[in-house]
C-alpha positions as CSV (number, residue, x, y, z in Angstrom):
1,M,91.8,49.5,73.4
2,T,88.2,48.2,73.4
3,D,86.1,47.8,70.3
4,T,83.8,50.9,70.3
5,N,80.9,48.8,68.8
6,T,81.0,46.4,71.7
7,T,81.1,49.3,74.2
8,N,78.2,51.2,72.6
9,T,76.1,48.0,72.3
10,S,76.7,47.3,76.0
11,A,75.9,50.8,77.0
12,N,72.7,50.8,74.9
13,S,71.5,47.4,76.2
14,A,72.2,48.5,79.8
15,N,69.7,51.3,79.5
16,T,66.8,49.3,78.3
17,P,63.9,49.1,80.8
18,S,63.8,45.3,80.7
19,N,67.4,44.9,81.7
20,A,67.6,45.4,85.4
21,P,71.0,46.6,86.8
22,S,73.2,44.2,88.6
23,H,74.2,46.8,91.2
24,V,72.8,50.0,92.7
25,A,74.9,53.1,93.7
26,Y,74.1,54.9,96.9
27,Q,75.5,58.0,98.6
28,V,76.2,57.2,102.2
29,R,76.4,60.0,104.7
30,D,77.6,59.0,108.2
31,R,76.1,60.7,111.2
32,E,77.5,60.9,114.6
33,N,75.9,58.4,117.0
34,Q,73.2,57.5,114.4
35,K,72.8,55.2,111.4
36,G,74.1,56.5,108.1
37,V,71.7,58.0,105.5
38,W,71.7,56.0,102.3
39,T,70.4,57.7,99.1
40,R,70.1,55.9,95.8
41,I,72.0,57.9,93.2
42,G,72.5,55.4,90.3
43,S,72.8,51.9,88.9
44,A,75.5,49.7,87.3
45,W,75.4,47.0,84.6
46,P,78.2,44.5,83.9
47,H,80.0,44.5,80.6
48,R,79.4,41.5,78.4
49,D,83.0,40.3,78.9
50,G,82.6,40.5,82.7
51,K,85.6,42.8,83.1
52,G,83.9,46.0,84.0
53,F,80.7,48.0,84.5
54,N,78.7,50.7,82.9
55,I,77.6,53.1,85.7
56,Q,74.8,55.6,85.4
57,I,74.9,58.2,88.1
58,E,72.0,60.5,88.6
59,A,73.7,62.7,91.2
60,V,77.3,63.3,92.3
61,P,77.7,63.6,96.1
62,L,79.7,66.5,97.5
63,D,80.2,64.7,100.8
64,G,80.0,61.2,102.1
65,R,80.9,58.2,100.0
66,I,79.5,56.1,97.1
67,S,78.6,52.5,97.9
68,L,77.9,50.0,95.1
69,R,75.6,47.2,96.2
70,V,74.2,44.1,94.5
71,Y,70.7,44.9,93.2
72,E,67.8,43.2,94.9
73,D,64.3,43.4,93.4
74,R,62.1,44.4,96.4
75,T,58.8,44.3,94.6
76,D,58.0,40.8,96.0
77,Q,58.7,41.7,99.6
78,P,56.0,42.8,102.0
79,A,55.8,46.5,102.9
């Protein structure tokens, strides 16, 4: 079992605004003969011990799949 204090500390620090997620969760819906539709549905932060993630999901897809991708800050890229 894990130490609950460590787990709670990791979960609380993951939700602070200054702590950007390491990964972003997307719902991906494939379409026939077209590109898939990617909708951001959540974020993930690594545990301090590096052996897992805290995942915060804003929506649960009923169809399609969930893809977890490395977070990239896009604020410095041109529009």
